[in-house]
C-alpha positions in Angstrom: 0.0 0.0 0.0 2.8 2.4 0.9 4.7 1.5 -2.3 1.6 2.2 -4.4 1.1 5.5 -2.6 4.8 6.5 -3.2 4.4 5.8 -6.9 1.3 8.0 -7.1 2.9 10.8 -5.1 4.8 13.8 -6.6 7.9 13.0 -4.5 7.9 9.4 -5.8 7.6 10.6 -9.4 10.4 13.1 -8.8 12.7 10.3 -7.5 11.8 8.2 -10.6 12.7 11.1 -12.9 16.0 11.6 -11.0 16.8 7.9 -11.4 15.9 8.2 -15.1 18.1 11.2 -15.5 21.0 9.3 -13.8 20.4 6.3 -16.1 20.3 8.6 -19.1 23.6 10.2 -18.0 25.1 6.8 -17.6 24.0 5.8 -21.1 25.3 9.1 -22.5 28.6 8.6 -20.8 29.0 5.1 -22.3 28.0 6.2 -25.8 30.2 9.3 -25.7 33.1 7.2 -24.4 32.6 4.6 -27.2 32.2 7.2 -29.8 35.2 9.2 -28.7 37.3 6.0 -28.7 36.1 5.0 -32.1 36.7 8.5 -33.5 40.2 8.7 -31.9 41.0 5.3 -33.4 39.8 6.3 -36.9 41.7 9.6 -36.8 44.9 7.8 -35.6 44.7 5.1 -38.3 44.0 7.7 -41.0 47.0 9.7 -39.9 49.1 6.5 -39.8 47.9 5.7 -43.3 49.1 9.0 -44.5 52.5 8.5 -42.8 52.8 5.1 -44.6 52.0 6.8 -47.9 54.6 9.5 -47.1 57.3 6.9 -46.4 56.3 5.0 -49.5 56.6 8.2 -51.5 60.1 8.8 -50.1 61.2 5.2 -50.9 59.9 5.6 -54.5 61.6 8.9 -54.8 64.9 7.2 -53.6 64.3 4.5 -56.2 63.9 7.1 -59.0 66.9 9.1 -57.8 69.1 6.1 -57.6 68.0 4.9 -61.1 69.0 8.3 -62.5 72.4 8.1 -60.7 72.9 4.5 -62.0 71.9 5.4 -65.5 74.2 8.5 -65.5 77.2 6.4 -64.3 76.7 3.2 -66.3 75.8 4.9 -69.5 78.7 7.4 -69.2 81.2 6.9 -72.0 83.9 5.6 -69.6 81.7 2.9 -68.0 79.8 2.0 -71.1 83.0 1.6 -73.2 84.6 -0.3 -70.4 81.9 -3.0 -70.5 82.2 -3.3 -74.3 86.1 -3.2 -74.4 88.4 -6.3 -74.4 90.6 -7.2 -71.5 93.6 -5.2 -72.7 91.6 -2.1 -73.2 89.9 -2.5 -69.8 93.3 -2.5 -68.1 94.2 0.9 -69.6 90.9 2.6 -68.6 90.4 1.0 -65.2 91.6 4.1 -63.3 89.1 6.3 -65.3 86.3 3.8 -64.4 87.2 4.0 -60.7 87.0 7.7 -60.9 83.5 7.5 -62.2 82.6 5.0 -59.5 84.0 7.3 -56.8 81.9 10.2 -58.2 78.8 8.0 -57.9 79.7 7.1 -54.3 80.0 10.8 -53.5 76.5 11.4 -55.0 75.0 8.6 -53.0 76.6 8.0 -49.6 74.9 4.6 -49.1 76.8 3.0 -52.0 79.4 0.8 -50.4 80.6 -1.0 -53.5 80.1 -1.2 -57.3 80.6 -4.3 -59.4 80.3 -4.9 -63.2 79.4 -8.2 -64.8 79.3 -9.2 -68.4 76.3 -10.8 -70.2 77.5 -14.3 -68.9 77.4 -13.1 -65.3 81.2 -13.1 -65.0 82.6 -10.3 -62.9 84.5 -7.7 -65.0 85.6 -5.4 -62.2 84.7 -4.6 -58.6 85.3 -1.7 -56.3 84.6 -1.6 -52.6 86.1 0.6 -49.9 87.1 -2.3 -47.7 87.0 -5.7 -49.2 86.2 -7.4 -52.6 83.2 -9.7 -52.3 83.4 -11.3 -55.8 82.7 -14.8 -54.8 79.8 -13.9 -52.6 78.2 -11.7 -55.2 78.6 -14.5 -57.8 76.7 -16.8 -55.5 73.8 -14.5 -55.0 73.4 -13.7 -58.8 71.3 -16.0 -60.9 70.4 -13.9 -64.0 70.4 -10.4 -65.2 67.0 -8.7 -64.5 65.3 -6.6 -67.2 65.1 -3.6 -64.9 66.7 -2.2 -61.8 66.0 -4.5 -58.9 66.5 -4.1 -55.1 67.4 -7.3 -53.4 66.9 -8.6 -49.9 69.2 -8.1 -46.9 72.5 -10.0 -46.7 74.4 -10.3 -43.4 77.7 -12.0 -43.7 79.2 -13.3 -40.4 81.1 -10.6 -38.6 80.2 -7.9 -41.2 77.7 -5.2 -41.6 74.3 -5.9 -43.2 73.9 -4.8 -46.8 71.7 -5.3 -49.8 72.3 -5.4 -53.5 70.8 -3.3 -56.4 71.1 -4.9 -59.8 71.1 -2.5 -62.7 71.0 -4.0 -66.3 73.2 -2.4 -69.0 71.8 -2.6 -72.5 73.7 -2.4 -75.8 72.7 1.0 -77.1 74.7 0.6 -80.4 72.9 -2.6 -81.3 70.0 -2.0 -83.7 68.1 -4.9 -82.0 66.2 -3.7 -79.0 66.8 -5.2 -75.5 70.3 -6.7 -76.1 72.1 -6.8 -72.7 75.8 -6.0 -72.4 76.0 -6.8 -68.7 74.9 -5.7 -65.3 76.1 -3.3 -62.6 75.6 -4.4 -59.0 75.6 -1.8 -56.2 76.4 -3.0 -52.7 74.2 -0.7 -50.5 74.3 0.2 -46.8 71.0 0.5 -44.9 71.9 3.5 -42.8 70.2 6.0 -45.1 66.7 4.4 -44.6 66.7 5.4 -41.0 66.1 9.0 -42.0 63.1 8.0 -44.1 61.4 6.8 -40.9 62.1 9.8 -38.8 59.1 11.7 -37.3 56.7 9.0 -38.5 55.0 8.0 -35.3 51.2 8.4 -35.3 51.2 7.7 -31.5 53.9 7.8 -28.8 54.5 4.1 -28.8 53.8 3.2 -32.4 56.4 1.2 -34.4 57.4 1.7 -38.0 59.5 -0.9 -40.0 60.8 -1.1 -43.5 61.3 -4.8 -44.3 62.5 -6.8 -47.3 60.9 -9.8 -49.1 62.2 -12.1 -46.3 60.6 -9.9 -43.7 64.0 -8.8 -42.4 64.1 -5.3 -40.9 65.9 -2.8 -43.1 65.1 0.3 -41.0 63.0 1.0 -37.9 62.0 3.9 -35.7 61.3 1.7 -32.7 63.4 1.6 -29.6 63.2 -2.2 -29.7 65.8 -3.4 -32.2 64.4 -6.3 -34.3 66.1 -8.2 -37.0 63.0 -9.5 -38.6 59.2 -9.3 -38.4 57.5 -12.7 -37.8 54.1 -13.8 -38.9 52.9 -13.6 -35.3 53.9 -10.0 -35.1 51.8 -9.3 -38.2 48.8 -11.1 -36.9 48.2 -10.1 -33.3 45.0 -8.1 -33.3 44.5 -8.2 -29.5 47.8 -6.5 -28.8 48.7 -4.5 -31.9 46.9 -2.9 -34.8 49.0 -3.7 -37.9 49.0 -1.9 -41.2 51.1 -3.0 -44.1 52.0 -0.9 -47.1 53.7 -2.4 -50.2 56.6 -0.4 -51.6 57.4 0.2 -55.3 60.7 -1.6 -54.7 60.7 -5.4 -55.2 59.1 -7.2 -52.3 59.9 -4.5 -49.8 57.1 -3.5 -47.4 56.4 -0.8 -44.8 54.9 -2.2 -41.6 53.2 -0.1 -38.9 52.4 -1.6 -35.5 50.4 0.4 -33.0 49.6 -1.0 -29.5 45.9 -1.2 -29.1 46.0 0.4 -25.7 48.0 3.3 -27.3 45.2 4.0 -29.7 42.9 4.9 -26.9 45.5 6.4 -24.5 44.4 10.0 -25.2 40.8 9.1 -24.4 41.5 8.3 -20.8 41.5 12.0 -19.9 38.1 12.4 -21.4 36.9 9.2 -19.6 38.1 10.5 -16.2 36.5 13.9 -16.9 33.2 12.2 -17.8 33.3 10.1 -14.6 33.9 13.2 -12.5 31.0 14.9 -14.2 28.8 11.9 -13.6 29.6 11.8 -9.9 29.1 15.5 -9.5 25.8 15.3 -11.4 24.6 12.4 -9.1 25.5 14.4 -6.0 23.7 17.5 -7.4 20.6 15.4 -8.2 20.6 14.0 -4.7 20.8 17.6 -3.3 17.9 18.5 -5.6 15.8 15.7 -4.3 16.4 16.7 -0.7 15.7 20.4 -1.5 12.4 19.5 -3.3 11.3 17.4 -0.4 12.0 20.0 2.2 10.9 23.1 0.4 8.2 21.7 -2.0 6.7 18.3 -1.1 6.4 18.9 2.7 4.7 22.3 2.4 2.3 20.9 -0.3 1.3 18.1 2.2 0.7 20.8 4.8 -1.6 22.6 2.3 -3.4 19.3 1.7 -4.1 18.9 5.4 -5.2 22.6 5.7 -7.7 22.2 2.8 -9.2 19.1 4.6 -9.6 21.3 7.7 -11.5 23.9 5.7 -14.4 21.5 5.1 -14.9 21.4 8.8 -14.1 25.0 9.9 -14.0 27.7 7.2 -12.6 30.3 9.7 -9.2 28.5 10.2 -6.2 30.0 8.5 -2.7 28.7 7.7 0.2 30.6 9.1 3.6 30.8 7.3 6.7 33.0 7.7 8.2 31.9 4.4 8.9 34.7 1.8 9.2 32.4 -1.2 6.4 31.3 -3.7 5.0 28.8 -1.1 4.6 31.6 1.4 3.0 33.7 -1.3 0.5 30.9 -2.0 -0.4 30.5 1.6 -1.0 34.3 2.1 -3.0 34.4 -1.1 -5.1 31.5 0.1 -5.8 33.2 3.4 -6.7 36.4 1.6 -9.0 34.5 -0.7 -10.9 33.0 2.2 -11.3 36.5 3.7 -12.7 37.8 0.5 -15.2 35.1 -0.3 -18.3 37.2 0.4 -16.9 40.2 -1.5 -16.1 37.9 -4.4 -19.7 36.7 -4.5 -20.9 40.3 -4.6 -18.4 41.2 -7.3 -19.6 38.2 -9.3 -23.2 39.4 -9.1 -22.0 42.9 -10.2 -20.1 41.4 -13.1 -23.1 39.4 -14.2 -25.1 42.6 -14.2 -22.5 44.4 -16.3 -22.4 41.5 -18.7 -26.1 41.7 -19.1 -26.0 45.5 -19.7 -23.2 45.0 -22.2 -25.3 42.5 -24.1 -28.1 45.0 -24.3 -25.8 47.7 -25.5 -24.5 45.3 -28.2 -28.0 44.7 -29.4 -28.6 48.5 -29.5 -25.5 49.0 -31.6 -26.7 46.3 -34.1 -30.0 48.1 -34.4 -28.2 51.4 -35.0 -25.9 49.8 -37.6 -29.0 48.6 -39.5 -30.5 52.0 -39.3 -27.2 53.7 -40.6 -27.2 51.3 -43.5 -30.5 52.8 -44.7 -29.4 56.4 -44.7 -26.8 56.2 -47.5 -29.3 54.6 -49.9 -31.7 57.5 -49.2 -28.9 60.0 -49.9 -27.9 58.2 -53.1 -31.5 58.3 -54.3 -31.7 62.0 -53.4 -28.5 62.8 -55.4 -29.9 60.9 -58.4 -33.1 62.9 -58.1 -31.2 66.3 -58.0 -29.1 65.2 -61.0 -32.1 64.2 -63.0 -33.8 67.5 -62.2 -30.7 69.5 -63.2 -30.5 67.6 -66.5 -34.2 68.3 -67.1 -33.5 72.1 -66.7 -30.3 71.9 -68.7 -28.1 72.7 -65.6 -25.3 70.3 -66.6 -22.8 71.8 -64.2 -25.2 71.1 -61.3 -25.8 67.6 -62.6 -22.0 66.9 -62.9 -21.1 68.2 -59.5 -24.1 66.3 -58.0 -22.9 63.1 -59.7 -19.3 63.7 -58.5 -20.6 64.2 -55.0 -22.7 61.0 -55.2 -19.7 59.0 -56.3 -17.5 60.4 -53.5 -20.2 59.6 -51.0 -20.6 56.1 -52.3 -16.8 55.5 -52.2 -16.5 56.9 -48.7 -19.4 54.9 -47.2 -18.4 51.5 -48.5 -17.4 49.0 -45.8 -14.0 47.9 -47.2 -10.8 49.4 -45.8 -8.4 48.3 -48.6 -8.8 49.6 -52.1 -6.6 49.7 -55.3 -4.6 52.8 -56.4 -6.9 53.2 -59.4 -10.0 53.4 -57.1 -8.3 55.9 -54.8 -7.2 58.0 -57.8 -10.7 58.0 -59.3 -12.0 59.2 -56.0 -9.4 62.1 -56.1 -10.6 62.9 -59.7 -14.2 63.2 -58.6 -13.1 65.4 -55.7 -11.1 67.5 -58.2 -14.2 68.2 -60.2 -16.0 69.6 -57.2 -12.8 71.7 -56.3 -12.7 72.9 -59.9 -16.3 74.2 -59.9 -15.9 75.7 -56.4 -12.8 77.7 -57.2 -13.7 78.4 -60.9 -10.8 76.3 -62.3 -8.2 78.3 -60.4 -7.1 75.2 -58.6 -6.0 72.3 -60.7 -5.4 68.7 -59.3 -2.9 66.7 -61.5 -2.5 62.9 -61.0 0.5 60.9 -62.3 0.4 57.1 -61.7 3.3 54.9 -62.9 2.1 52.0 -65.1 1.9 48.8 -63.1 0.9 50.6 -59.9 -2.8 51.0 -60.6 -3.8 47.6 -59.1 -1.6 47.9 -56.0 -3.5 48.0 -52.8 -3.6 50.8 -50.2 -5.7 51.8 -47.3 -8.9 53.7 -48.2 -9.1 57.5 -48.1 -5.3 57.9 -47.9 -4.9 60.6 -50.5 -8.1 62.7 -50.3 -7.5 64.2 -46.8 -3.9 65.2 -47.8 -5.1 66.7 -51.1 -7.9 68.6 -49.2 -5.2 70.0 -46.8 -3.2 71.2 -49.8 -6.2 72.9 -51.3 -7.7 74.7 -48.3 -4.5 75.4 -46.3 -2.0 75.9 -49.2 -3.8 77.2 -52.2 -7.1 78.8 -51.0 -5.2 81.5 -49.2 -3.6 82.7 -52.5 -5.5 84.8 -54.9 -4.0 83.2 -58.0 -4.9 79.6 -57.1 -2.4 77.0 -58.0 -1.8 73.3 -58.7 -1.8 70.1 -56.6 0.3 67.2 -58.0 -0.4 63.7 -56.8 2.2 61.1 -58.1 2.4 57.4 -57.4 5.4 55.3 -58.5 7.3 52.1 -57.5 10.2 52.5 -55.0 12.9 49.9 -54.5 10.9 47.1 -56.0 8.7 46.3 -53.0 7.5 49.8 -52.0 5.3 52.6 -53.3 6.3 56.2 -53.2 3.4 58.7 -53.0 3.9 62.5 -53.2 1.4 65.2 -52.7 2.9 68.6 -53.8 1.4 72.1 -54.0 2.7 75.5 -55.0 0.7 77.4 -52.3 1.7 79.5 -49.4 3.6 76.8 -47.5 3.7 76.1 -43.7 5.4 78.4 -41.2 8.4 76.7 -39.5 6.8 76.8 -36.0 3.6 75.2 -37.3 5.5 72.5 -39.2 7.5 71.7 -36.1 4.2 71.4 -34.1 2.8 69.1 -36.8 5.9 66.8 -36.7 5.8 66.8 -32.9 2.2 65.8 -33.0 3.0 62.9 -35.4 5.8 61.6 -33.2 3.8 61.8 -30.0 1.5 59.0 -28.8 -1.4 61.4 -28.4 -4.3 60.5 -30.7 -5.7 63.3 -32.8 -9.4 63.4 -33.8 -10.6 64.0 -37.4 -9.1 62.8 -40.7 -6.2 65.2 -41.0 -2.4 64.5 -41.3 -2.2 63.0 -37.8 -5.1 60.7 -38.5 -3.5 59.5 -41.8 -0.2 59.0 -40.0 -1.8 56.9 -37.3 -3.8 54.8 -39.9 -0.5 54.1 -41.8 1.2 52.8 -38.8 -1.9 50.8 -37.8 -1.9 49.0 -41.1 1.8 48.9 -42.0 3.5 49.0 -38.6 6.9 50.7 -38.6 7.6 50.0 -42.3 6.4 53.5 -43.2 8.2 56.7 -44.3 6.2 59.9 -43.7 8.0 63.2 -44.5 6.8 66.8 -44.8 8.9 69.5 -46.5 7.6 73.0 -46.8 8.9 76.5 -47.6 6.9 79.5 -46.7 5.7 81.2 -49.9 6.8 78.3 -52.2 4.6 75.3 -51.3 4.5 72.0 -49.4 5.5 68.5 -50.3 4.3 65.3 -48.4 6.3 62.1 -49.2 4.9 58.7 -48.1 6.7 55.4 -48.7 4.8 52.2 -47.9 5.0 48.5 -48.9 3.3 47.7 -52.2 1.2 45.0 -50.7 -1.2 44.8 -47.7 -3.5 42.1 -46.2 -7.1 42.8 -46.8 
């Protein structure tokens, strides 16, 4: 029973969530650790693969360089003629041949000896700094290769390890292609290959070896000196990760051995850091559980007991000195209980107000229906006046009556969004009335850029501004004047509207007052400039430019830039 109650309680659920979070953190720790180890392994192996390719490139470069040196030496006139000469001629040119050999040894320090053989594999001459190894070389040679060949390591007893490079010499004077004159054999030291393996460790304890076809070690960067690489060393996946790269030189290979533990050595720091974070998170979650029990669960249980007491005694109150949210809730509850009667009275008052508001709404609907009837009566009246004017041949009265009727129809329509063409037509009708009133002294010109006629704007945007230009700018002058209304595209997505007049202008103090009125939050009544400005910001937000420029005695210009689209 207690276990079921604990599961249903808020505290039990909070403990379950805490355990779930800890389990999630444990899973995240394991996944991150595995991912980090796998990523570290892949990066290390990729870097090691690049190092193997670098070493292979260096070995191939050495192969090409040595081939050039061998070609230059063996196809020099001295060496080439020496191979083709008879015994007597060879004796006379031997010193010159040795000079050529010495030059080759200076070019390549790893050359320890040079030997020439004829096409029957008989040694013609040999040159070595210390000893002549004619017999031993003859034992290792079987046939002349078709191209330069690097042999395996040879380690005579008591002597240094070396290997042989066999370089075929072709008869260039023979019209038949591929006729061999003999072969040059270079006895090579292995010291130079140690430099090729320098700075090639992907990890601190990785091992890099250059081995021949017999898996004997030619060069190594490992502290452990090995003479050969066994098959067991190449197939030990539990201890070492082995990568083998074939060289472009005979059967030589580059072998990389990285201890498995060394692949993941750098991940240990991350592992320990994650463990510390997990322990700290577990401690913090425990502190959070304790905090929630003391400051949340226990006060909630006290509130539960208090609510049960209210059913028996509604006058009881719960005391609390806490200043946090729980204390605020307790004080609010006490205040609520003290204001129950007042709340009931306020509810009655609010119901009464809601009933009165409903009656007012009904009255507004009736008034709206009544207002809808009046425009139709006025339209019919205007039509009647126009018909009578035409009957008595008063065409001017008929035209001005018709213009006024169209203006009134446009103004009383319900929509708030109209096209530029509709707004401009409204201005033209207004212009007719102005023309009759001022006896054509005031002219209203309209210029609309093609393509802007069907763009949408708010209704009655232009007429109040044109009316201001007529009555405040031009009416006060005796000569009259002109009002120019222009609409054009501006920066692809905007419309630029200008209302210009050549009237008396606005005094600087009054212009400053107008601009201050526009920038203030105070609402102006009527349909003047301030009303237009407020309507523009109501429909377009802050994406509006509204500028007024005026010179006293010269005229006024109002420039409006608004988006060329608006939601209806």
